[in-house]
VMD Tcl script that draws the C-alpha trace (Angstrom):
set ca {
  {11.55 -0.84 37.98}
  {12.33 -1.74 34.37}
  {14.96 0.31 32.56}
  {14.01 -0.74 29.04}
  {17.42 -2.18 28.16}
  {16.07 -5.65 27.38}
  {13.48 -4.18 25.04}
  {16.09 -1.93 23.43}
  {18.57 -4.69 22.61}
  {15.83 -7.10 21.52}
  {14.52 -4.46 19.14}
  {18.00 -3.69 17.84}
  {18.63 -7.41 17.20}
  {15.29 -7.68 15.41}
  {16.25 -4.76 13.15}
  {19.58 -6.38 12.31}
  {17.85 -9.65 11.41}
  {15.31 -7.80 9.26}
  {18.04 -5.84 7.50}
  {19.95 -9.00 6.62}
  {16.80 -10.69 5.29}
  {15.65 -7.61 3.36}
  {19.00 -7.06 1.70}
  {18.85 -10.62 0.35}
  {15.52 -9.80 -1.29}
  {16.80 -6.73 -3.12}
  {18.10 -6.87 -6.65}
  {19.76 -4.27 -8.83}
  {18.07 -1.46 -6.91}
  {20.36 -2.09 -3.94}
  {23.50 -1.73 -6.04}
  {22.20 1.38 -7.81}
  {21.20 3.03 -4.53}
  {24.60 2.40 -2.91}
  {26.53 3.61 -5.97}
  {24.41 6.76 -6.27}
  {24.68 7.59 -2.57}
  {28.45 7.12 -2.58}
  {28.66 9.42 -5.62}
  {26.44 12.04 -3.95}
  {28.81 12.12 -0.98}
  {31.76 12.49 -3.36}
  {30.07 15.41 -5.14}
  {29.26 17.17 -1.86}
  {32.78 16.62 -0.55}
  {34.17 18.07 -3.78}
  {31.78 21.03 -3.63}
  {32.40 22.00 -0.01}
  {35.54 20.22 1.13}
  {37.93 23.14 0.90}
  {35.86 26.32 0.76}
  {33.67 28.41 3.02}
  {30.14 29.33 1.98}
  {29.14 32.98 2.13}
  {26.71 33.30 -0.80}
  {23.04 32.96 0.22}
  {22.11 30.75 -2.74}
  {25.06 28.44 -2.06}
  {24.03 28.13 1.59}
  {20.48 27.24 0.55}
  {21.68 24.68 -1.99}
  {24.03 23.11 0.54}
  {21.26 22.82 3.14}
  {18.87 21.19 0.66}
  {21.47 18.81 -0.78}
  {22.66 17.49 2.58}
  {19.14 17.10 3.93}
  {18.09 15.26 0.79}
  {21.05 12.89 1.17}
  {20.16 12.22 4.81}
  {16.47 11.63 4.08}
  {17.33 9.09 1.39}
  {19.61 7.17 3.74}
  {17.11 7.27 6.63}
  {14.29 6.03 4.38}
  {16.47 3.19 3.10}
  {17.35 2.11 6.64}
  {13.66 2.10 7.57}
  {12.84 0.04 4.48}
  {15.40 -2.70 5.14}
  {14.18 -2.86 8.75}
  {10.70 -3.60 7.29}
  {9.20 -0.39 8.64}
  {7.56 0.43 5.34}
  {5.21 3.06 6.70}
  {8.00 5.22 8.13}
  {10.20 4.53 5.09}
  {7.65 6.35 2.96}
  {6.90 9.15 5.42}
  {9.33 11.58 3.80}
  {8.69 10.69 0.16}
  {7.33 14.13 -0.58}
  {10.42 15.87 0.84}
  {12.72 13.43 -0.98}
  {10.94 14.02 -4.28}
  {10.68 17.79 -3.96}
  {14.24 18.47 -2.77}
  {15.85 18.19 -6.24}
  {13.25 20.61 -7.60}
  {14.08 23.25 -5.00}
  {17.79 22.65 -5.61}
  {17.46 23.05 -9.38}
  {15.18 26.08 -9.04}
  {17.68 27.95 -6.85}
  {20.48 26.94 -9.22}
  {18.79 28.48 -12.26}
  {17.28 31.41 -10.32}
  {19.52 32.21 -7.30}
  {17.24 34.99 -6.06}
  {14.77 32.28 -4.99}
  {17.15 31.36 -2.16}
  {15.87 34.21 -0.04}
  {12.27 33.02 -0.47}
  {13.27 29.45 0.40}
  {15.19 30.46 3.53}
  {12.22 32.56 4.67}
  {9.86 29.62 4.08}
  {7.98 31.27 1.24}
  {9.18 29.25 -1.77}
  {6.44 26.83 -2.81}
  {7.01 23.77 -4.96}
  {4.90 25.14 -7.80}
  {7.13 28.22 -7.98}
  {10.17 25.94 -8.07}
  {8.62 24.02 -10.97}
  {7.90 27.26 -12.81}
  {11.52 28.39 -12.46}
  {12.70 25.16 -14.07}
  {10.04 25.31 -16.78}
  {11.00 28.89 -17.63}
  {14.66 27.89 -17.89}
  {13.76 25.14 -20.34}
  {11.65 27.57 -22.36}
  {14.45 30.13 -22.42}
  {16.70 27.41 -23.85}
  {14.15 26.83 -26.63}
  {12.59 23.63 -25.26}
  {9.02 24.92 -25.25}
  {7.14 21.65 -25.77}
  {9.38 19.75 -23.35}
  {8.91 22.45 -20.71}
  {5.12 22.45 -20.90}
  {4.82 18.64 -21.04}
  {7.25 18.21 -18.13}
  {5.34 20.74 -16.02}
  {1.98 19.06 -16.63}
  {3.33 15.61 -15.78}
  {4.92 16.89 -12.57}
  {1.66 18.42 -11.44}
  {-0.08 15.08 -11.87}
  {2.67 13.02 -10.29}
  {2.65 15.18 -7.16}
  {-0.71 13.68 -6.24}
  {0.91 10.22 -6.00}
  {3.36 11.32 -3.33}
  {1.23 13.71 -1.27}
  {-0.70 11.06 0.74}
  {2.58 9.63 2.05}
  {3.37 12.91 3.82}
  {0.48 12.53 6.26}
  {-1.17 9.89 8.43}
  {-3.95 8.93 6.04}
  {-5.74 5.72 5.12}
  {-3.83 5.74 1.81}
  {-0.43 5.95 3.45}
  {-1.23 3.39 6.15}
  {-2.81 0.74 3.94}
  {-0.42 1.16 1.00}
  {2.64 0.38 3.13}
  {1.33 -2.56 5.17}
  {2.40 -6.09 4.12}
  {-0.46 -8.35 3.09}
  {-0.50 -12.12 3.73}
  {-1.37 -14.30 0.74}
  {-2.91 -17.73 0.44}
  {-1.18 -20.69 -1.17}
  {-2.93 -19.66 -4.40}
  {-1.43 -16.17 -4.16}
  {-4.64 -14.40 -3.18}
  {-4.46 -11.56 -0.60}
  {-5.92 -12.60 2.74}
  {-5.11 -10.16 5.55}
  {-2.85 -7.37 6.73}
  {0.30 -8.54 8.52}
  {0.96 -6.54 11.66}
  {4.24 -6.20 13.52}
  {6.77 -5.31 10.84}
  {6.74 -8.48 8.74}
  {9.20 -8.51 5.83}
  {7.54 -8.21 2.44}
  {9.37 -8.99 -0.80}
  {6.99 -6.79 -2.77}
  {7.12 -3.80 -0.43}
  {10.91 -3.94 -0.10}
  {11.31 -4.10 -3.88}
  {8.89 -1.27 -4.65}
  {10.28 1.08 -2.01}
  {13.84 0.11 -2.86}
  {13.26 0.91 -6.54}
  {11.73 4.26 -5.69}
  {14.59 5.25 -3.38}
  {17.23 4.06 -5.86}
  {15.58 6.17 -8.55}
  {15.44 9.24 -6.30}
  {19.09 8.74 -5.32}
  {20.02 8.81 -9.02}
  {17.96 11.98 -9.53}
  {19.61 13.58 -6.50}
  {23.07 12.70 -7.79}
  {22.35 14.33 -11.13}
  {20.85 17.39 -9.47}
  {23.76 17.88 -7.05}
  {26.24 17.68 -9.92}
  {24.18 20.22 -11.85}
  {23.80 22.55 -8.85}
  {27.53 22.67 -8.09}
  {29.02 22.26 -11.56}
  {30.69 25.68 -11.26}
  {33.14 24.04 -8.83}
  {35.94 22.57 -11.01}
  {36.32 19.50 -8.79}
  {32.60 18.67 -9.17}
  {32.67 19.19 -12.93}
  {35.69 16.89 -13.19}
  {34.08 14.28 -10.93}
  {30.97 14.23 -13.09}
  {32.95 13.70 -16.29}
  {35.26 11.06 -14.85}
  {32.86 9.02 -12.74}
  {29.40 10.27 -11.82}
  {27.90 10.54 -15.30}
  {28.60 6.84 -15.91}
  {27.02 5.92 -12.54}
  {23.99 8.04 -13.40}
  {23.44 6.63 -16.90}
  {24.12 3.02 -15.90}
  {21.80 3.42 -12.90}
  {18.92 4.73 -15.01}
  {19.28 1.85 -17.47}
  {19.51 -0.73 -14.68}
  {16.39 0.56 -12.96}
  {14.44 0.68 -16.21}
  {15.35 -2.98 -16.85}
  {14.37 -3.89 -13.30}
  {10.97 -2.21 -13.62}
  {10.39 -4.00 -16.94}
  {11.44 -7.39 -15.55}
  {9.05 -7.01 -12.62}
  {6.20 -5.69 -14.77}
  {5.95 -2.51 -12.73}
  {5.33 1.06 -13.86}
  {8.41 3.23 -13.35}
  {8.22 5.56 -10.36}
  {7.18 9.03 -11.47}
  {7.88 7.97 -15.06}
  {7.36 11.42 -16.51}
  {10.07 12.88 -14.30}
  {12.85 10.63 -15.60}
  {15.65 13.19 -15.94}
  {17.70 14.03 -19.00}
  {21.14 12.49 -19.34}
  {24.03 14.91 -19.18}
  {24.57 18.59 -18.54}
  {21.89 19.71 -20.98}
  {19.39 19.54 -18.11}
  {17.74 22.93 -17.69}
  {20.10 24.47 -20.19}
  {23.29 23.69 -18.27}
  {26.51 24.05 -20.19}
}
mol new
graphics top color blue
foreach p $ca { graphics top sphere $p radius 0.5 }
foreach p [lrange $ca 0 end-1] q [lrange $ca 1 end] { graphics top cylinder $p $q radius 0.2 }
display resetview
């Protein structure tokens, strides 16, 4: 009777080979992702390293922030292993997490709705829009809200097993002339897929870094960390990704959601 060990170690070796090959394909997005993820961990360590959490809103924010961090890392690991379909499976959760985090930050009473499973993404958007309006940014608030509503449709198909999600994440073989010929089955490495997914995840890591710093800025250690280190990582990362998108001739991921630079986001001090 087979115990599966041969299959297990063969598969593990295949993943390691794919990861090495994929990482060679990646450009600036790999550096930005790693820097942002390291900074996210530093922010979370500063926010929770030496204090207990009793407040309901703080518990909700902590749960969202840590899950968002873990989803980003898991998706990246799937991408470098050339499992592009599963790398994109949690795009919707990755994209929506910062919105829930910001909404609870500006309106702490929403934490109870979130914990009870009743806080919908549209309500989270409205909380952020209202905060921008209260700060006097009426046109920005309305434009931002409209763009978000449209962008959500881009991510939604990747949350389910649909023809869009399956076909969009499958590598395609090309002829010598560069014309698409056929789907490649079996986890083949794709330069294009690795780059596109890597850019998206690097961008979302930068957004998550900014949002975590905003959500926990009342902790002196987080505020200090942002000023001394994280703001530079955030701004440099945004510029690097914008250059990378331009160089590749690609449209920026969720372009309308590109966050503001600094603590002015959502009226923060």
